[in-house]
C-alpha positions as CSV (number, residue, x, y, z in Angstrom):
1,M,161.2,39.1,30.9
2,Q,158.4,37.9,28.6
3,P,157.5,39.9,25.4
4,A,154.3,41.8,25.6
5,P,151.5,40.1,24.2
6,H,150.4,41.0,20.6
7,Q,147.5,43.7,21.0
8,H,144.7,43.2,18.5
9,Y,143.2,46.5,17.5
10,P,139.8,46.6,15.9
11,Q,140.1,47.0,12.1
12,Q,138.5,49.7,10.2
13,P,135.1,48.8,8.9
14,A,134.5,48.1,5.5
15,Y,132.6,50.4,3.4
16,P,130.8,49.5,0.3
17,Q,133.0,49.9,-2.6
18,P,131.6,51.5,-5.8
19,A,130.8,48.7,-8.4
20,P,132.9,48.7,-11.5
21,P,131.4,50.2,-14.2
22,Q,129.4,47.7,-16.5
23,P,130.0,47.6,-20.3
24,A,127.5,49.3,-22.3
25,Y,125.3,46.6,-24.1
26,P,122.7,47.6,-26.7
27,Q,119.2,48.1,-25.3
28,Y,116.3,46.7,-26.6
29,P,112.9,48.2,-26.6
30,Q,110.7,47.5,-23.6
31,Y,107.4,46.0,-24.6
32,Q,104.6,45.8,-22.4
33,Q,104.0,42.3,-21.0
34,A,100.7,40.7,-22.1
35,P,98.5,40.3,-19.0
36,A,98.4,36.9,-17.4
37,P,95.5,34.9,-18.7
38,A,92.5,34.8,-16.4
39,P,92.2,31.4,-14.4
40,A,89.7,29.0,-16.0
41,P,86.3,29.2,-14.3
42,V,85.6,26.2,-12.0
43,P,83.0,24.1,-13.1
44,P,80.0,23.7,-10.6
45,A,80.0,20.3,-9.0
46,R,78.2,17.6,-11.0
47,P,75.2,16.3,-9.3
48,A,75.3,12.7,-8.4
49,P,74.5,10.2,-11.2
50,A,70.8,9.5,-11.6
51,A,69.4,6.4,-10.6
52,Q,68.0,3.9,-13.0
53,D,64.6,5.3,-14.2
54,D,62.6,2.1,-14.6
55,L,59.1,3.5,-13.6
56,D,56.2,2.8,-15.7
57,Y,54.9,6.1,-16.3
58,Q,51.2,5.7,-16.9
59,N,50.3,9.3,-16.5
60,A,52.6,11.3,-18.7
61,P,52.6,14.9,-18.7
62,G,49.7,16.3,-20.9
63,T,47.6,13.4,-20.2
64,R,44.2,14.0,-18.3
65,L,44.2,13.3,-14.7
66,H,41.1,12.1,-12.9
67,L,41.1,13.5,-9.2
68,K,39.1,12.1,-6.5
69,A,36.4,14.3,-5.0
70,H,37.6,13.6,-1.3
71,Q,41.3,13.2,-1.3
72,R,41.7,12.7,2.6
73,S,40.4,10.4,5.0
74,T,40.6,9.5,8.5
75,D,41.1,5.8,8.9
76,A,40.8,3.7,11.8
77,T,44.4,4.0,12.7
78,A,44.2,7.9,12.8
79,F,41.0,7.6,15.1
80,G,43.1,5.4,17.2
81,Q,45.8,8.0,17.4
82,L,43.6,10.5,18.4
83,A,41.9,8.5,21.0
84,L,45.0,7.4,22.6
85,H,46.1,11.0,22.9
86,V,43.3,12.0,25.0
87,P,44.9,11.2,28.2
88,G,48.0,13.2,27.4
89,F,45.6,15.9,26.1
90,L,43.8,15.9,29.5
91,M,47.2,16.2,31.5
92,S,48.4,19.2,29.4
93,L,45.2,21.0,29.9
94,M,45.7,20.5,33.7
95,V,49.1,21.9,33.4
96,V,48.1,24.6,31.2
97,L,45.2,25.7,33.5
98,L,47.3,25.6,36.5
99,A,50.1,27.8,34.7
100,A,47.2,30.2,33.4
101,T,46.1,30.5,37.0
102,I,49.5,31.3,38.1
103,L,49.9,33.9,35.6
104,Q,46.5,35.2,36.2
105,A,47.7,35.8,39.8
106,L,50.7,37.7,38.8
107,T,49.4,39.6,36.1
108,G,45.8,39.8,36.2
109,L,45.7,38.0,32.8
110,P,42.1,36.1,32.4
111,S,43.1,32.4,32.8
112,W,40.9,31.5,30.2
113,L,42.6,33.5,27.5
114,P,46.1,31.3,27.3
115,T,43.8,28.3,27.7
116,V,41.9,29.2,24.5
117,L,45.0,30.3,22.4
118,W,46.6,26.7,23.5
119,I,43.6,24.8,22.3
120,A,43.3,26.9,19.0
121,S,47.0,26.4,18.4
122,G,46.3,23.1,17.3
123,A,45.3,24.7,13.9
124,L,48.7,25.4,13.1
125,V,49.3,21.8,11.8
126,F,47.6,22.7,8.7
127,H,49.3,26.1,8.6
128,R,51.7,26.5,5.8
129,P,54.1,28.6,7.2
130,S,54.2,26.8,10.5
131,E,54.7,23.7,8.4
132,D,57.6,25.2,6.7
133,F,59.1,26.0,10.0
134,F,58.4,22.6,11.4
135,A,60.1,21.1,8.4
136,R,63.2,23.4,8.4
137,H,64.1,23.5,12.1
138,L,62.6,20.5,13.7
139,L,62.8,17.8,10.9
140,R,66.0,19.6,9.6
141,L,64.7,19.2,6.0
142,Q,65.8,21.2,2.8
143,R,64.2,22.5,-0.3
144,P,65.2,20.3,-3.2
145,L,67.8,21.7,-5.4
146,P,66.8,22.1,-9.0
147,H,68.4,18.9,-10.6
148,E,66.5,17.0,-7.4
149,L,63.3,18.5,-8.3
150,A,63.7,17.4,-11.8
151,A,64.2,14.1,-10.8
152,L,61.6,13.9,-7.9
153,A,58.9,15.7,-9.4
154,P,57.9,13.4,-12.2
155,V,58.1,10.4,-10.1
156,W,55.7,12.2,-7.4
157,R,53.5,13.3,-10.2
158,E,52.8,9.5,-11.4
159,V,52.3,8.5,-7.7
160,T,49.5,11.1,-7.0
161,A,48.1,10.7,-10.5
162,R,47.5,7.0,-9.8
163,A,46.1,7.7,-6.5
164,G,43.8,10.4,-7.9
165,V,45.3,13.3,-5.5
166,D,46.3,16.9,-6.6
167,G,50.1,16.5,-5.8
168,N,50.5,20.2,-5.8
169,R,48.7,20.5,-2.3
170,Y,51.9,18.7,-0.9
171,E,55.1,20.2,-0.4
172,L,58.3,18.1,-1.4
173,W,61.6,18.1,0.9
174,I,65.0,16.7,1.0
175,E,66.9,15.3,4.0
176,D,70.8,15.4,3.8
177,S,71.0,11.9,5.3
178,D,72.7,8.7,4.1
179,H,69.6,6.6,5.1
180,L,67.1,5.2,3.1
181,N,64.1,6.7,4.5
182,A,61.2,9.1,3.8
183,Y,58.7,11.3,5.8
184,A,55.1,12.3,5.8
185,A,54.4,15.0,8.6
186,A,51.8,17.5,9.4
187,G,49.3,18.4,6.8
188,H,51.4,18.6,3.5
189,I,55.1,17.6,4.2
190,V,56.5,14.8,2.0
191,G,60.3,14.4,2.7
192,V,62.8,11.9,1.1
193,T,66.5,11.6,2.1
194,R,68.9,12.3,-0.4
195,N,70.5,8.9,-0.4
196,A,67.2,7.6,-1.5
197,L,66.8,10.0,-4.4
198,D,70.4,9.3,-5.6
199,N,70.5,5.6,-5.3
200,L,66.9,4.1,-5.4
201,P,65.6,2.9,-8.9
202,R,62.7,5.1,-9.7
203,S,59.9,2.5,-9.3
204,Q,61.4,2.0,-5.7
205,L,61.3,5.6,-4.9
206,A,57.8,5.9,-6.3
207,A,56.6,2.9,-4.1
208,V,58.1,4.8,-0.9
209,L,56.5,8.0,-2.1
210,A,53.4,6.2,-2.4
211,H,53.6,4.7,1.1
212,E,54.2,8.4,2.5
213,L,51.1,9.7,0.4
214,G,49.1,6.6,2.2
215,H,49.9,8.3,5.5
216,H,48.6,11.5,4.2
217,T,45.4,10.4,2.6
218,G,44.7,8.2,5.6
219,G,45.1,10.8,8.1
220,H,48.1,9.5,10.0
221,A,50.5,12.4,9.6
222,W,48.3,15.1,10.9
223,S,46.7,13.1,13.6
224,G,50.1,12.1,15.0
225,L,51.2,15.5,15.0
226,L,48.3,17.1,16.6
227,G,48.5,14.3,19.2
228,W,52.0,15.2,19.8
229,W,51.4,18.9,20.3
230,Y,48.4,18.6,22.6
231,S,50.4,16.2,24.8
232,L,53.6,18.3,25.0
233,P,52.6,20.5,28.0
234,G,52.0,17.3,30.1
235,R,55.3,15.6,28.8
236,L,57.5,18.6,29.7
237,A,55.9,19.0,33.2
238,W,56.3,15.5,34.0
239,Q,60.0,15.5,33.0
240,V,60.7,18.6,35.1
241,V,58.8,17.1,38.2
242,R,60.8,13.8,37.6
243,A,64.2,15.6,37.4
244,V,63.4,17.9,40.3
245,T,62.3,14.8,42.5
246,V,65.4,12.7,41.6
247,F,67.6,15.8,42.4
248,V,66.0,16.6,45.7
249,I,66.3,12.9,46.7
250,R,70.1,12.6,45.9
251,F,70.9,16.1,47.6
252,T,69.0,15.1,51.0
253,S,70.6,11.4,50.7
254,F,74.2,13.3,51.1
255,F,73.2,14.7,54.6
256,S,70.8,12.1,55.8
257,Y,69.6,8.8,54.8
258,L,66.4,9.1,57.1
259,A,65.6,12.4,55.5
260,A,65.8,10.9,52.0
261,G,63.8,7.7,53.1
262,L,61.2,10.4,54.5
263,L,61.1,12.1,51.2
264,I,60.5,9.2,49.1
265,I,57.6,8.1,51.2
266,F,56.2,11.6,50.8
267,V,56.6,11.6,47.2
268,G,54.8,7.9,47.2
269,M,52.2,9.4,48.9
270,F,51.7,12.4,47.0
271,T,51.7,10.3,43.8
272,L,49.0,7.7,45.2
273,L,46.8,10.7,46.1
274,T,47.3,12.3,42.5
275,V,46.4,9.0,41.0
276,T,43.5,8.6,43.2
277,A,42.2,12.0,42.3
278,T,42.6,11.9,38.8
279,Y,41.2,8.3,38.6
280,G,44.6,6.6,37.6
281,L,45.2,9.0,34.5
282,P,49.0,9.0,35.5
283,L,49.2,5.2,35.3
284,L,47.4,5.4,32.2
285,L,49.9,7.5,30.6
286,L,52.9,4.8,31.6
287,V,51.3,2.3,29.2
288,M,50.2,4.6,26.6
289,P,53.5,4.6,24.7
290,Y,53.1,0.8,24.0
291,F,49.7,1.3,22.7
292,M,50.7,4.3,20.6
293,A,53.6,2.1,19.1
294,A,51.1,-0.6,18.0
295,V,48.6,1.7,16.5
296,G,51.9,3.1,14.7
297,R,52.8,-0.2,13.4
298,R,49.1,-0.7,11.9
299,A,49.6,2.7,10.4
300,E,52.8,1.3,8.6
301,L,50.9,-1.5,7.4
302,R,48.1,0.6,6.0
303,A,50.5,2.7,4.2
304,D,52.1,-0.2,2.7
305,A,48.7,-1.3,1.4
306,H,48.0,1.8,-0.1
307,A,51.1,1.8,-2.2
308,A,50.4,-1.9,-3.2
309,V,47.0,-1.0,-4.3
310,L,48.6,1.7,-6.6
311,G,50.7,-0.9,-8.2
312,F,53.9,-0.6,-6.2
313,A,53.7,-3.9,-4.3
314,P,56.7,-5.5,-6.0
315,M,58.8,-2.4,-6.0
316,L,58.2,-1.7,-2.3
317,A,59.0,-5.4,-1.6
318,Q,62.3,-5.2,-3.5
319,M,63.2,-2.2,-1.5
320,L,62.4,-4.0,1.8
321,H,64.5,-7.0,0.6
322,G,67.4,-4.2,-0.2
323,V,67.4,-2.9,3.3
324,M,67.3,-6.3,4.9
325,V,70.4,-7.3,2.9
326,Q,72.0,-3.8,4.1
327,E,71.2,-4.7,7.6
328,E,72.7,-8.0,7.4
329,Q,75.9,-6.6,5.9
330,A,75.9,-4.1,9.0
331,K,75.6,-6.8,11.5
332,Q,78.6,-9.0,9.8
333,A,80.7,-5.6,9.8
334,V,80.1,-5.3,13.5
335,L,80.9,-8.9,14.2
336,M,84.4,-8.7,12.2
337,Q,85.2,-5.5,13.9
338,T,84.4,-6.3,17.6
339,G,84.4,-10.2,17.4
340,K,80.8,-10.0,19.0
341,P,77.7,-10.5,17.6
342,F,75.2,-7.6,16.9
343,T,73.1,-7.0,19.9
344,E,69.4,-7.5,18.9
345,P,66.5,-5.3,20.5
346,G,64.9,-6.6,23.4
347,T,61.1,-7.4,23.8
348,L,60.3,-3.8,25.3
349,S,62.2,-2.0,22.5
350,R,60.3,-4.1,19.8
351,L,56.9,-3.3,21.6
352,L,57.9,0.3,21.5
353,S,58.9,0.5,18.0
354,T,56.3,2.3,15.5
355,H,57.5,0.2,12.6
356,P,56.9,-3.5,12.0
357,D,60.0,-5.4,11.3
358,H,60.6,-6.0,7.4
359,R,59.5,-9.7,7.4
360,T,56.1,-8.5,8.9
361,R,55.7,-6.1,6.1
362,L,56.8,-8.3,3.5
363,H,54.1,-11.0,4.7
364,H,51.4,-8.6,4.5
365,L,52.4,-7.6,0.8
366,Q,52.3,-11.0,-0.3
367,P,48.5,-11.1,-1.2
368,Y,49.2,-8.2,-3.6
369,L,52.4,-9.7,-5.3
370,H,50.1,-13.0,-6.1
371,S,47.4,-11.0,-7.2
372,G,49.9,-9.3,-9.9
373,R,49.2,-5.8,-8.5
């Protein structure tokens, strides 16, 4: 007979025992602790180090400025831009009239009212609040910070003083970009990238600003924007028609290639009738970008000449040489990373470029460099 197994009973839970009495030690008086020192204020971020100020200021503040009686003109390239935008304007006018006619049938609104309002809207190019909206929301420009304005304003004053132009008529803007670039837009917008402001020597920055001022005084900026605005309805309508046509052809091709072929024939016949009825205007619009790009390249050379006449030809040439060096370094970096040489733009891309290549610009600056201007 085996002995009964030893039974385990649950033990009584341990209750906390009173702590033994602590010996009485002399108590020291409790003093109120001093408040923790406030954290030191974080100093604001320092602005970027100023670029080299090597500009020859010929019109220091306080000197008398001689302003031209006529500070704006419209040169041949500006007239060329306006003339090349006439077909686009006519196409847009047809689109606006068609939309106004449909609106009149639906609401009873006279068709002439939207048309007149659209034509009158071109005056917004010179409307300051509209320019501010255009600069902020379309060009993504910013107002210069105080230290940026302190660096930019003296250079701009020197450029406009040499040109005999009131610089206060224009608004200076900054683009937060790593590129070396500047802008002349609408009637009074002059923008420069933050990289150009922080890194270009002041003489080269003045050359860039003089180039942009040449676009304004020659009428290139406002004429280009005006033409773009008036041709916008026609371009939008063309994009919509093209997208719808491509979608319909692809959709019908899923069901029947015969139906898709018939649709293509119908679209071709409709296009032919449209071209015939409008005296070839749509075909003219197809080649118009190449002519506009050629006029744009001529406008850039005229703006370079404007800067050179003001005495900034050597500085502009130095800036162009610097950009060429940076581009060559970028091409070498692409070759090192991918093992393939950089693909140069093709002939059509060069024909559609609104800026001439740097070597062409340097070639046209040579007469001003040799004359000592």
